[in-house]
All heavy atoms as an XYZ file, in Angstrom:
851
protein
N       0.818     -1.200     -0.010
C      -0.019     -0.003      0.002
C       0.868      1.273     -0.003
O       0.411      2.276     -0.451
C      -0.821      0.020      1.240
C      -2.211     -0.359      1.314
S      -3.344     -1.175      0.517
C      -3.422     -2.547      1.551
N       2.039      1.141      0.517
C       2.932      2.301      0.530
C       3.411      2.599     -0.882
O       3.295      3.730     -1.356
C       4.108      2.083      1.479
C       3.622      2.004      2.929
C       5.120      3.197      1.335
C       4.659      1.594      3.912
N       3.940      1.593     -1.547
C       4.517      1.744     -2.887
C       3.491      2.332     -3.875
O       3.792      3.154     -4.711
C       5.080      0.432     -3.394
C       5.748      0.508     -4.750
C       6.356     -0.839     -5.117
C       7.055     -0.741     -6.437
N       7.674     -2.025     -6.817
N       2.235      1.857     -3.807
C       1.214      2.267     -4.697
C       0.132      3.158     -4.068
O      -0.949      3.212     -4.566
C       0.559      1.050     -5.378
C       1.579      0.160     -6.122
C       1.867     -1.115     -5.616
C       2.232      0.601     -7.241
C       2.794     -1.909     -6.260
C       3.137     -0.157     -7.879
C       3.415     -1.449     -7.432
O       4.312     -2.226     -8.063
N       0.487      3.750     -2.970
C      -0.506      4.549     -2.227
C      -1.218      5.582     -3.057
O      -2.451      5.766     -2.946
N      -0.460      6.295     -3.928
C      -1.086      7.322     -4.750
C      -2.092      6.723     -5.744
O      -3.125      7.250     -5.980
C      -0.029      8.153     -5.485
C       0.791      9.024     -4.557
O       0.344      9.293     -3.445
O       1.932      9.433     -5.001
N      -1.719      5.546     -6.303
C      -2.584      4.854     -7.273
C      -3.895      4.421     -6.621
O      -4.949      4.543     -7.138
C      -1.891      3.738     -7.935
C      -0.719      4.050     -8.884
C       0.005      2.813     -9.320
C      -1.208      4.849    -10.066
N      -3.759      3.833     -5.417
C      -4.952      3.389     -4.691
C      -5.825      4.589     -4.341
O      -7.054      4.512     -4.473
C      -4.557      2.699     -3.367
C      -4.118      1.239     -3.529
C      -2.799      0.873     -3.261
C      -4.982      0.254     -3.967
C      -2.378     -0.397     -3.407
C      -4.602     -1.034     -4.097
C      -3.290     -1.394     -3.825
O      -2.881     -2.672     -3.975
N      -5.214      5.705     -3.978
C      -5.991      6.828     -3.642
C      -6.735      7.397     -4.871
O      -7.905      7.818     -4.801
C      -5.131      7.925     -3.013
C      -5.903      9.129     -2.499
C      -5.059     10.118     -1.704
O      -3.799      9.914     -1.642
O      -5.635     11.081     -1.194
N      -6.016      7.448     -5.991
C      -6.692      7.913     -7.232
C      -7.844      7.018     -7.610
O      -8.893      7.531     -8.076
C      -5.670      7.950     -8.366
C      -4.644      9.036     -8.275
C      -3.535      8.899     -9.322
O      -3.593      8.014    -10.199
N      -2.511      9.698     -9.225
N      -7.722      5.733     -7.409
C      -8.749      4.802     -7.750
C      -9.929      4.797     -6.816
O     -11.052      4.754     -7.230
C      -8.109      3.390     -7.838
S      -9.206      2.093     -8.508
N      -9.644      4.852     -5.502
C     -10.724      4.712     -4.499
C     -11.190      6.061     -3.952
O     -12.258      6.122     -3.354
C     -10.203      3.898     -3.319
O      -9.154      4.596     -2.693
C      -9.752      2.532     -3.735
N     -10.383      7.076     -4.087
C     -10.710      8.394     -3.476
C     -10.316      8.458     -2.014
O     -10.663      9.402     -1.327
N      -9.634      7.395     -1.503
C      -9.276      7.287     -0.102
C      -7.796      6.936      0.045
O      -7.286      6.091     -0.710
C     -10.083      6.185      0.615
C      -9.707      6.000      2.067
C     -11.580      6.486      0.525
N      -7.111      7.584      0.914
C      -5.728      7.196      1.264
C      -5.803      5.980      2.135
O      -6.220      6.103      3.315
C      -4.977      8.336      1.892
C      -3.529      8.066      2.133
C      -2.819      7.796      0.865
N      -1.563      8.517      0.760
C      -0.837      8.472     -0.341
N      -1.181      7.752     -1.356
N       0.292      9.143     -0.403
N      -5.419      4.809      1.653
C      -5.535      3.547      2.424
C      -4.385      3.406      3.434
O      -3.267      3.774      3.077
C      -5.584      2.392      1.468
C      -6.723      2.298      0.510
C      -6.616      1.118     -0.411
C      -8.062      2.316      1.233
N      -4.710      2.883      4.598
C      -3.709      2.566      5.584
C      -2.725      1.586      4.951
O      -3.144      0.647      4.243
C      -4.367      1.966      6.811
C      -3.389      1.507      7.861
C      -2.861      2.429      8.755
C      -2.959      0.191      7.938
C      -1.933      2.018      9.697
C      -2.045     -0.203      8.879
C      -1.556      0.727      9.764
O      -0.628      0.326     10.702
N      -1.430      1.715      5.209
C      -0.444      0.858      4.572
C      -0.415     -0.569      5.158
O       0.524     -0.913      5.872
C       0.887      1.598      4.795
C       0.675      2.400      5.976
C      -0.770      2.778      5.973
N      -1.448     -1.298      4.853
C      -1.511     -2.682      5.354
C      -2.973     -3.129      5.238
O      -3.878     -2.328      5.462
N      -3.163     -4.389      4.893
C      -4.527     -4.890      4.779
C      -4.774     -5.945      5.895
O      -3.813     -6.430      6.505
C      -4.755     -5.496      3.411
O      -3.859     -6.565      3.173
N      -6.005     -6.278      6.067
C      -6.408     -7.325      7.041
C      -6.904     -8.511      6.266
O      -7.815     -8.412      5.447
C      -7.544     -6.762      7.922
C      -8.084     -7.705      8.983
C      -7.018     -7.910     10.079
C      -9.383     -7.148      9.559
N      -6.273     -9.639      6.459
C      -6.688    -10.856      5.815
C      -7.846    -11.479      6.575
O      -7.741    -11.667      7.782
C      -5.539    -11.854      5.685
C      -4.479    -11.404      4.758
O      -4.694    -10.532      3.897
N      -3.284    -11.984      4.859
N      -8.899    -11.822      5.881
C     -10.082    -12.402      6.503
C     -10.332    -13.775      5.825
O     -10.421    -13.866      4.588
C     -11.344    -11.510      6.333
C     -12.544    -12.195      6.921
C     -11.079    -10.132      6.948
N     -10.450    -14.801      6.678
C     -10.744    -16.179      6.160
C     -12.283    -16.366      6.193
O     -12.870    -16.242      7.253
C     -10.032    -17.228      7.003
C     -10.363    -18.645      6.511
C      -8.544    -17.023      7.061
N     -12.849    -16.670      5.027
C     -14.297    -16.832      4.897
C     -14.642    -18.330      5.015
O     -13.801    -19.166      4.801
C     -14.729    -16.250      3.558
C     -14.370    -14.832      3.255
C     -14.768    -14.473      1.828
C     -15.042    -13.905      4.271
N     -15.911    -18.596      5.237
C     -16.389    -19.967      5.269
C     -16.474    -20.606      3.896
O     -16.516    -21.813      3.761
C     -17.780    -20.027      5.929
C     -17.745    -19.663      7.407
O     -16.650    -19.875      8.028
O     -18.758    -19.216      7.956
N     -16.500    -19.774      2.846
C     -16.584    -20.266      1.523
C     -15.815    -19.328      0.584
O     -15.371    -18.239      0.999
C     -18.030    -20.368      1.025
C     -18.815    -19.070      1.146
C     -20.293    -19.257      0.922
O     -20.932    -20.087      1.602
O     -20.843    -18.529      0.031
N     -15.600    -19.759     -0.652
C     -14.846    -18.958     -1.611
C     -15.576    -17.641     -1.916
O     -16.782    -17.572     -1.929
C     -14.662    -19.688     -2.950
C     -13.714    -20.776     -2.902
C     -13.452    -21.382     -4.282
O     -14.161    -21.040     -5.264
O     -12.509    -22.205     -4.389
N     -14.798    -16.609     -2.113
C     -15.310    -15.328     -2.630
C     -14.807    -15.178     -4.058
O     -13.607    -15.377     -4.290
C     -14.831    -14.134     -1.770
C     -15.166    -12.805     -2.395
C     -16.489    -12.329     -2.370
C     -14.221    -12.092     -3.055
C     -16.832    -11.136     -2.965
C     -14.571    -10.842     -3.666
C     -15.861    -10.406     -3.597
O     -16.168     -9.218     -4.216
N     -15.695    -14.890     -4.956
C     -15.319    -14.608     -6.347
C     -15.709    -13.199     -6.685
O     -16.744    -12.718     -6.305
C     -15.999    -15.603     -7.304
C     -15.657    -17.065     -7.052
C     -14.144    -17.402     -7.145
N     -13.574    -17.056     -8.405
C     -13.320    -17.895     -9.395
N     -13.675    -19.176     -9.233
N     -12.740    -17.492    -10.481
N     -14.807    -12.553     -7.440
C     -15.072    -11.196     -7.846
C     -16.265    -11.139     -8.802
O     -16.533    -12.053     -9.512
C     -13.838    -10.669     -8.616
C     -12.613    -10.342     -7.780
C     -11.431    -10.085     -8.690
C     -12.838     -9.189     -6.838
N     -16.927     -9.990     -8.839
C     -17.948     -9.813     -9.837
C     -17.277     -9.837    -11.230
O     -16.065     -9.616    -11.346
C     -18.522     -8.417     -9.574
C     -17.626     -7.789     -8.608
C     -16.790     -8.832     -7.976
N     -18.063    -10.189    -12.270
C     -17.452    -10.333    -13.601
C     -16.830     -9.005    -14.101
O     -15.906     -9.040    -14.901
C     -18.492    -10.823    -14.612
O     -19.594     -9.928    -14.635
N     -17.271     -7.883    -13.616
C     -16.744     -6.582    -13.963
C     -16.461     -5.832    -12.668
O     -17.307     -4.978    -12.281
C     -17.700     -5.859    -14.900
C     -17.152     -4.580    -15.474
O     -15.882     -4.414    -15.508
O     -17.932     -3.737    -15.898
N     -15.281     -6.048    -12.024
C     -15.018     -5.376    -10.760
C     -15.174     -3.862    -10.913
O     -14.808     -3.260    -11.946
C     -13.599     -5.716    -10.477
C     -13.337     -6.974    -11.273
C     -14.160     -6.869    -12.483
N     -15.755     -3.196     -9.898
C     -16.003     -1.752     -9.990
C     -14.773     -0.912    -10.114
O     -14.816      0.167    -10.682
C     -16.797     -1.438     -8.740
C     -16.673     -2.612     -7.867
C     -16.236     -3.755     -8.679
N     -13.650     -1.368     -9.568
C     -12.408     -0.629     -9.670
C     -11.297     -1.584     -9.937
O     -11.280     -2.726     -9.485
C     -12.091      0.075     -8.367
C     -13.077      1.228     -8.053
S     -12.658      1.996     -6.450
C     -14.099      1.489     -5.514
N     -10.306     -1.157    -10.723
C      -9.233     -2.076    -11.071
C      -7.962     -1.224    -11.370
O      -8.021     -0.163    -12.026
C      -9.601     -2.866    -12.283
C      -8.495     -3.792    -12.735
C      -9.044     -4.822    -13.752
N      -7.947     -5.503    -14.409
C      -7.186     -6.437    -13.849
N      -7.383     -6.787    -12.603
N      -6.206     -7.012    -14.525
N      -6.844     -1.735    -10.915
C      -5.508     -1.217    -11.291
C      -4.858     -2.314    -12.150
O      -4.667     -3.430    -11.721
C      -4.666     -0.903    -10.072
C      -5.163      0.188     -9.143
C      -4.349      0.232     -7.897
C      -5.169      1.502     -9.862
N      -4.628     -1.985    -13.419
C      -4.116     -2.966    -14.388
C      -2.652     -3.257    -14.084
O      -1.957     -2.482    -13.471
C      -4.277     -2.392    -15.808
O      -3.374     -1.348    -16.018
N      -2.159     -4.415    -14.599
C      -0.786     -4.723    -14.414
C       0.133     -3.626    -15.010
O       1.171     -3.319    -14.378
C      -0.625     -6.034    -15.229
C      -1.920     -6.656    -15.228
C      -2.919     -5.486    -15.296
N      -0.251     -3.028    -16.128
C       0.591     -1.977    -16.714
C       0.713     -0.768    -15.773
O       1.792     -0.238    -15.637
C      -0.026     -1.560    -18.041
N      -0.375     -0.406    -15.139
C      -0.366      0.728    -14.184
C       0.491      0.419    -12.986
O       1.222      1.272    -12.490
C      -1.810      1.103    -13.783
C      -1.779      2.081    -12.570
C      -2.586      1.622    -14.922
N       0.475     -0.866    -12.548
C       1.253     -1.267    -11.386
C       2.680     -1.641    -11.755
O       3.498     -1.980    -10.844
C       0.560     -2.431    -10.669
C      -0.790     -2.075    -10.082
C      -1.413     -3.329     -9.505
C      -0.642     -1.027     -8.966
N       2.992     -1.599    -13.014
C       4.392     -1.855    -13.456
C       4.803     -3.327    -13.378
O       5.949     -3.609    -13.120
N       3.877     -4.243    -13.545
C       4.233     -5.651    -13.450
C       3.264     -6.553    -14.159
O       2.561     -6.188    -15.034
N       3.208     -7.810    -13.692
C       2.359     -8.824    -14.276
C       1.027     -8.976    -13.513
O       0.165     -9.745    -13.936
C       3.042    -10.147    -14.295
C       4.316    -10.121    -15.122
C       5.043    -11.436    -14.977
N       5.335    -11.674    -13.560
C       5.852    -12.781    -13.087
N       6.164    -13.756    -13.882
N       6.089    -12.901    -11.823
N       0.893     -8.303    -12.401
C      -0.291     -8.517    -11.550
C      -1.166     -7.282    -11.544
O      -0.715     -6.203    -11.310
C       0.196     -8.802    -10.070
C      -0.993     -9.006     -9.170
C       1.116     -9.969    -10.032
N      -2.457     -7.546    -11.758
C      -3.440     -6.451    -11.628
C      -4.112     -6.565    -10.241
O      -4.065     -7.610     -9.573
N      -4.731     -5.461     -9.789
C      -5.442     -5.479     -8.500
C      -6.881     -5.058     -8.730
O      -7.188     -4.018     -9.384
C      -4.787     -4.444     -7.592
C      -5.455     -4.382     -6.254
S      -5.304     -5.879     -5.231
C      -3.578     -5.820     -4.788
N      -7.783     -5.910     -8.272
C      -9.220     -5.624     -8.337
C      -9.647     -5.064     -6.981
O      -9.220     -5.551     -5.937
C      -9.965     -6.918     -8.636
C      -9.468     -7.510     -9.948
O      -9.834     -7.049    -11.013
N      -8.606     -8.545     -9.855
N     -10.539     -4.055     -7.006
C     -10.945     -3.374     -5.767
C     -12.449     -3.297     -5.746
O     -13.093     -2.784     -6.660
C     -10.313     -1.958     -5.759
C      -8.799     -2.060     -5.909
C     -10.710     -1.253     -4.489
C      -8.109     -0.738     -6.135
N     -13.005     -3.817     -4.678
C     -14.485     -3.824     -4.512
C     -14.847     -3.115     -3.198
O     -14.407     -3.527     -2.155
C     -15.013     -5.294     -4.488
C     -16.532     -5.314     -4.313
C     -14.605     -6.040     -5.768
N     -15.636     -2.053     -3.322
C     -16.085     -1.359     -2.089
C     -16.900     -2.296     -1.198
O     -17.646     -3.127     -1.670
C     -16.932     -0.220     -2.584
C     -16.619     -0.059     -4.028
C     -16.203     -1.426     -4.513
N     -16.766     -2.132      0.117
C     -17.516     -2.906      1.080
C     -17.662     -2.101      2.364
O     -17.160     -1.007      2.467
C     -16.799     -4.249      1.351
S     -15.255     -4.142      2.204
N     -18.354     -2.705      3.304
C     -18.402     -2.180      4.673
C     -17.846     -3.257      5.578
O     -18.292     -4.396      5.504
C     -19.800     -1.759      5.051
C     -20.271     -0.591      4.230
C     -21.479      0.111      4.744
N     -21.262      0.874      5.969
C     -20.677      2.096      6.071
N     -20.151      2.629      4.963
N     -20.538      2.688      7.207
N     -16.845     -2.917      6.396
C     -16.236     -3.840      7.299
C     -16.584     -3.421      8.702
O     -16.195     -2.334      9.127
C     -14.732     -3.857      7.126
C     -14.010     -4.789      7.994
C     -13.862     -6.119      7.656
C     -13.545     -4.391      9.235
C     -13.165     -7.004      8.478
C     -12.921     -5.275     10.072
C     -12.730     -6.573      9.730
N     -17.375     -4.199      9.374
C     -17.809     -3.855     10.801
C     -18.432     -2.449     10.774
O     -18.278     -1.711     11.724
C     -16.628     -3.940     11.742
C     -15.920     -5.248     11.779
S     -16.899     -6.616     12.418
C     -16.851     -6.242     14.163
N     -19.135     -2.140      9.700
C     -19.835     -0.846      9.586
C     -18.998      0.265      8.999
O     -19.525      1.332      8.661
N     -17.715      0.075      8.806
C     -16.799      1.098      8.290
C     -16.645      0.963      6.765
O     -16.601     -0.185      6.304
C     -15.430      1.043      8.921
C     -15.390      1.352     10.393
C     -15.300      0.318     11.363
C     -15.456      2.637     10.845
C     -15.303      0.598     12.724
C     -15.433      2.977     12.184
C     -15.360      1.931     13.145
N     -16.531      2.038      6.064
C     -16.260      1.941      4.598
C     -14.876      1.316      4.405
O     -13.911      1.698      5.130
C     -16.309      3.369      4.127
C     -16.278      4.242      5.286
C     -16.640      3.421      6.501
N     -14.789      0.388      3.506
C     -13.515     -0.315      3.270
C     -13.534     -0.884      1.821
O     -14.460     -0.623      1.059
C     -13.310     -1.439      4.250
N     -12.508     -1.674      1.527
C     -12.390     -2.209      0.184
C     -11.843     -3.640      0.244
O     -10.914     -3.894      1.019
C     -11.408     -1.362     -0.661
C     -11.871      0.046     -0.838
C     -11.436      1.032      0.049
C     -12.728      0.392     -1.871
C     -11.866      2.342     -0.056
C     -13.135      1.711     -2.005
C     -12.713      2.670     -1.076
N     -12.416     -4.535     -0.575
C     -11.841     -5.819     -0.803
C     -10.763     -5.674     -1.880
O     -11.076     -5.085     -2.951
C     -12.911     -6.831     -1.274
C     -12.253     -8.176     -1.614
C     -13.952     -7.049     -0.202
N      -9.543     -6.131     -1.592
C      -8.483     -6.054     -2.600
C      -8.179     -7.508     -2.993
O      -7.990     -8.384     -2.189
C      -7.210     -5.455     -1.980
C      -7.367     -4.067     -1.343
C      -5.982     -3.654     -0.787
C      -7.864     -3.090     -2.333
N      -8.129     -7.735     -4.289
C      -7.814     -9.101     -4.782
C      -6.972     -9.035     -6.021
O      -7.335     -8.445     -7.024
C      -9.104     -9.833     -5.027
C      -8.833    -11.127     -5.824
C      -9.386    -12.429     -5.377
N      -9.650    -12.788     -4.076
C     -10.635    -13.714     -3.770
N     -11.388    -14.182     -4.730
N     -10.775    -14.056     -2.561
N      -5.813     -9.637     -5.913
C      -4.938     -9.699     -7.124
C      -5.475    -10.675     -8.149
O      -6.287    -11.525     -7.820
C      -3.502    -10.170     -6.776
O      -3.593    -11.551     -6.280
C      -2.859     -9.282     -5.724
N      -5.053    -10.545     -9.406
C      -5.485    -11.432    -10.467
C      -5.112    -12.873    -10.096
O      -5.881    -13.808    -10.338
C      -4.875    -11.030    -11.783
C      -5.349     -9.716    -12.328
O      -6.420     -9.256    -11.900
O      -4.643     -9.085    -13.147
N      -3.912    -13.043     -9.542
C      -3.475    -14.420     -9.216
C      -4.329    -15.031     -8.133
O      -4.716    -16.212     -8.215
C      -1.971    -14.437     -8.717
C      -1.017    -14.401     -9.862
C      -0.623    -12.982    -10.164
O      -1.264    -12.018     -9.745
N       0.458    -12.805    -10.892
N      -4.678    -14.306     -7.086
C      -5.525    -14.803     -6.007
C      -6.916    -15.153     -6.579
O      -7.490    -16.171     -6.185
C      -5.611    -13.866     -4.833
C      -4.369    -13.826     -4.028
O      -3.493    -14.746     -4.070
N      -4.187    -12.797     -3.250
N      -7.392    -14.332     -7.480
C      -8.730    -14.646     -8.075
C      -8.671    -15.932     -8.899
O      -9.581    -16.695     -8.920
C      -9.171    -13.445     -8.919
C     -10.531    -13.708     -9.588
C     -11.700    -13.839     -8.642
O     -11.611    -13.591     -7.422
O     -12.778    -14.250     -9.099
N      -7.501    -16.150     -9.569
C      -7.348    -17.335    -10.369
C      -7.045    -18.585     -9.543
O      -6.971    -19.700    -10.056
C      -6.222    -17.122    -11.427
N      -6.821    -18.410     -8.256
C      -6.527    -19.488     -7.375
C      -5.066    -19.952     -7.378
O      -4.733    -21.050     -6.879
N      -4.167    -19.075     -7.886
C      -2.725    -19.422     -7.945
C      -1.876    -18.420     -7.207
O      -0.693    -18.331     -7.406
C      -2.266    -19.595     -9.387
C      -2.952    -20.749    -10.070
C      -2.466    -18.327    -10.190
N      -2.505    -17.574     -6.391
C      -1.763    -16.537     -5.668
C      -1.327    -16.933     -4.246
O      -1.316    -18.134     -3.893
N      -1.056    -15.952     -3.462
C      -0.634    -16.150     -2.105
C      -1.751    -16.624     -1.174
O      -1.478    -17.189     -0.099
C      -0.059    -14.881     -1.484
C       1.224    -14.394     -2.224
O       1.913    -15.258     -2.784
O       1.432    -13.215     -2.196
N      -2.997    -16.356     -1.553
C      -4.165    -16.694     -0.731
C      -5.112    -17.594     -1.504
O      -5.321    -17.434     -2.709
C      -4.910    -15.436     -0.297
C      -4.080    -14.468      0.469
N      -3.471    -14.750      1.649
C      -3.745    -13.200      0.181
C      -2.804    -13.692      2.097
N      -2.974    -12.720      1.187
N      -5.794    -18.491     -0.799
C      -6.877    -19.244     -1.377
C      -8.051    -18.294     -1.621
O      -8.106    -17.186     -1.074
C      -7.323    -20.380     -0.382
C      -6.282    -21.444     -0.265
O      -5.472    -21.657     -1.220
O      -6.247    -22.043      0.844
N      -9.006    -18.758     -2.395
C     -10.158    -17.914     -2.738
C     -11.057    -17.621     -1.543
O     -11.909    -16.758     -1.590
C     -10.956    -18.548     -3.859
C     -10.259    -18.455     -5.179
C     -11.169    -18.924     -6.272
N     -10.470    -18.928     -7.537
C     -10.426    -20.016     -8.318
N     -11.002    -21.159     -7.954
N      -9.791    -19.948     -9.470
N     -10.871    -18.369     -0.459
C     -11.715    -18.105      0.713
C     -11.017    -17.098      1.663
O     -11.531    -16.799      2.735
C     -12.053    -19.360      1.504
C     -10.828    -19.935      2.179
O      -9.720    -20.005      1.633
N     -11.006    -20.462      3.400
N      -9.884    -16.510      1.224
C      -9.227    -15.451      1.969
C      -9.328    -14.174      1.196
O      -8.982    -14.128      0.024
C      -7.748    -15.791      2.226
C      -7.028    -14.627      2.948
C      -7.629    -17.080      3.025
N      -9.822    -13.130      1.848
C      -9.880    -11.804      1.186
C      -9.075    -10.824      1.997
O      -8.914    -10.902      3.246
C     -11.331    -11.277      1.000
C     -12.070    -11.186      2.317
C     -12.068    -12.188     -0.007
C     -13.455    -10.585      2.193
N      -8.508     -9.822      1.289
C      -7.773     -8.770      1.941
C      -8.740     -7.584      1.996
O      -9.335     -7.198      1.006
C      -6.540     -8.381      1.149
C      -5.511     -9.468      1.122
C      -4.269     -9.021      0.334
O      -3.550     -8.149      0.837
O      -4.031     -9.608     -0.726
N      -8.782     -6.948      3.174
C      -9.624     -5.767      3.396
C      -8.706     -4.583      3.749
O      -7.819     -4.716      4.598
C     -10.607     -5.983      4.548
C     -11.468     -7.247      4.333
C     -11.484     -4.720      4.733
C     -12.459     -7.093      3.203
N      -8.970     -3.451      3.052
C      -8.155     -2.266      3.349
C      -9.144     -1.118      3.636
O     -10.272     -1.066      3.083
C      -7.263     -1.910      2.176
N      -8.679     -0.183      4.442
C      -9.421      1.041      4.786
C      -8.492      2.211      5.043
O      -7.292      2.021      4.925
C     -10.296      0.740      6.024
N      -9.022      3.316      5.362
C      -8.223      4.513      5.634
C      -7.491      4.442      6.957
O      -6.702      5.323      7.287
C      -9.131      5.774      5.568
N      -7.771      3.441      7.758
C      -7.144      3.335      9.094
C      -6.868      1.851      9.329
O      -7.284      0.978      8.619
C      -8.094      3.864     10.159
C      -9.470      3.349     10.047
C      -9.832      2.148     10.584
C     -10.435      4.020      9.307
C     -11.118      1.653     10.424
C     -11.724      3.567      9.154
C     -12.057      2.342      9.741
N      -6.139      1.581     10.397
C      -5.806      0.180     10.705
C      -7.019     -0.483     11.373
O      -7.393     -0.211     12.463
C      -4.597      0.177     11.685
C      -4.065     -1.260     11.849
C      -2.727     -1.233     12.587
N      -2.102     -2.569     12.529
C      -2.066     -3.410     13.512
N      -2.644     -3.148     14.655
N      -1.493     -4.609     13.350
N      -7.617     -1.383     10.572
C      -8.863     -2.042     10.978
C      -8.712     -2.808     12.287
O      -9.586     -2.833     13.153
C      -9.317     -2.939      9.846
C      -9.861     -2.211      8.623
C      -9.989     -3.215      7.464
C     -11.188     -1.551      8.899
N      -7.618     -3.506     12.411
C      -7.358     -4.342     13.624
C      -7.485     -3.513     14.902
O      -8.065     -3.919     15.883
C      -5.996     -5.039     13.525
C      -5.728     -6.007     14.633
C      -4.413     -6.723     14.424
N      -4.462     -7.699     13.382
C      -4.825     -8.974     13.573
N      -5.155     -9.391     14.771
N      -4.851     -9.841     12.572
N      -6.917     -2.270     14.831
C      -6.943     -1.404     16.032
C      -8.324     -0.825     16.230
O      -8.869     -0.842     17.362
C      -5.926     -0.314     15.923
C      -4.472     -0.818     16.001
O      -4.294     -1.953     16.472
O      -3.584     -0.066     15.600
N      -8.870     -0.255     15.169
C     -10.145      0.460     15.259
C     -11.260     -0.426     15.734
O     -12.135     -0.069     16.463
C     -10.520      1.109     13.935
C     -11.715      1.978     13.948
C     -11.581      3.225     14.757
O     -10.454      3.768     14.869
O     -12.596      3.723     15.290
N     -11.234     -1.698     15.242
C     -12.260     -2.674     15.624
C     -11.861     -3.583     16.752
O     -12.640     -4.502     17.140
C     -12.634     -3.485     14.402
S     -13.257     -2.543     12.980
N     -10.710     -3.310     17.384
C     -10.217     -4.089     18.470
C     -10.261     -5.570     18.170
O     -10.860     -6.406     18.926
C     -10.977     -3.750     19.758
C     -10.849     -2.274     20.150
C     -11.645     -1.910     21.396
O     -12.361     -2.770     21.956
O     -11.547     -0.728     21.792
N      -9.624     -6.003     17.082
C      -9.686     -7.360     16.612
C      -8.441     -8.162     17.068
O      -7.370     -7.645     17.113
C      -9.759     -7.420     15.095
C     -11.015     -6.824     14.471
C     -10.875     -6.779     12.959
C     -12.273     -7.613     14.878
N      -8.669     -9.449     17.274
C      -7.617    -10.363     17.541
C      -7.759    -11.524     16.511
O      -8.836    -11.732     15.957
C      -7.736    -10.969     18.929
O      -7.583     -9.990     19.915
N      -6.709    -12.281     16.296
C      -6.787    -13.388     15.365
C      -7.934    -14.332     15.775
O      -8.104    -14.593     16.966
C      -5.490    -14.186     15.337
C      -4.379    -13.437     14.638
O      -4.657    -12.421     14.007
O      -3.210    -13.935     14.704
N      -8.723    -14.740     14.796
C      -9.791    -15.658     15.045
C     -11.163    -15.018     15.362
O     -12.187    -15.682     15.444
N     -11.177    -13.682     15.543
C     -12.446    -13.007     15.792
C     -13.345    -13.090     14.588
O     -12.895    -13.106     13.445
C     -12.228    -11.522     16.070
C     -11.683    -11.272     17.520
O     -11.638    -12.217     18.329
O     -11.300    -10.121     17.774
N     -14.664    -13.133     14.853
C     -15.650    -13.087     13.764
C     -15.886    -11.634     13.395
O     -15.873    -10.731     14.264
C     -16.993    -13.678     14.207
O     -16.861    -15.044     14.420
N     -16.074    -11.383     12.116
C     -16.276    -10.023     11.594
C     -17.449     -9.986     10.651
O     -17.906    -11.047     10.180
C     -14.989     -9.464     10.899
C     -13.835     -9.384     11.866
C     -14.656    -10.286      9.695
N     -17.964     -8.801     10.387
C     -19.054     -8.588      9.378
C     -18.505     -7.788      8.232
O     -17.928     -6.754      8.428
C     -20.204     -7.892     10.080
O     -20.668     -8.578     11.188
C     -21.376     -7.683      9.072
N     -18.720     -8.356      7.017
C     -18.369     -7.658      5.805
C     -19.588     -7.609      4.909
O     -20.252     -8.614      4.684
C     -17.262     -8.408      5.047
C     -16.034     -8.582      5.943
C     -16.849     -7.680      3.765
C     -15.025     -9.573      5.480
N     -19.925     -6.419      4.429
C     -21.092     -6.256      3.555
C     -20.604     -5.739      2.224
O     -19.904     -4.748      2.151
C     -22.083     -5.227      4.137
C     -22.629     -5.659      5.472
C     -23.468     -4.553      6.098
O     -24.411     -4.110      5.484
O     -23.082     -4.126      7.247
N     -21.032     -6.458      1.158
C     -20.720     -6.017     -0.208
C     -22.068     -5.816     -0.834
O     -22.934     -6.668     -0.820
C     -19.887     -7.081     -0.956
C     -18.563     -7.253     -0.259
C     -19.692     -6.665     -2.421
C     -17.680     -8.369     -0.802
N     -22.226     -4.652     -1.512
C     -23.513     -4.292     -2.123
C     -23.860     -5.338     -3.162
O     -23.046     -5.818     -3.916
C     -23.417     -2.920     -2.783
C     -23.376     -1.782     -1.841
C     -23.374     -0.428     -2.563
O     -24.027     -0.359     -3.600
O     -22.719      0.478     -2.070
N     -25.171     -5.627     -3.270
C     -25.674     -6.498     -4.323
C     -25.363     -5.842     -5.675
O     -25.443     -4.666     -5.806
C     -27.188     -6.680     -4.207
C     -27.534     -7.580     -3.029
O     -26.625     -8.325     -2.539
O     -28.703     -7.531     -2.585
N     -25.064     -6.691     -6.598
C     -24.793     -6.166     -7.959
C     -23.341     -5.704     -8.119
O     -22.951     -5.315     -9.221
N     -22.550     -5.790     -7.115
C     -21.111     -5.437     -7.270
C     -20.349     -6.729     -7.325
O     -20.550     -7.651     -6.641
C     -20.630     -4.580     -6.084
C     -21.283     -3.256     -6.072
C     -19.138     -4.399     -6.162
C     -20.833     -2.345     -5.036
């Protein structure tokens, strides 16, 4: 998030905290066929694109971040793991510990 902070901010309109929160879901999450926001590999200077989906995490505005590789099932995370980013450190703001249950809302149609 530090290296591409300006790009994330241009895309989302929010300066994201430099770190995401990994959340393990009970089932796979798949991106919508046309993600609402995307940073292409060319923009990021490499082979990996980043898909960005707005959500609410524990009532706070946030974003699901998913690389092309993770979506394809060949990245660092299985499809049942999503990365959540926000303008602040979610773990602190929500007083989270490993293993806590959380609420994530993604709008229908996204």
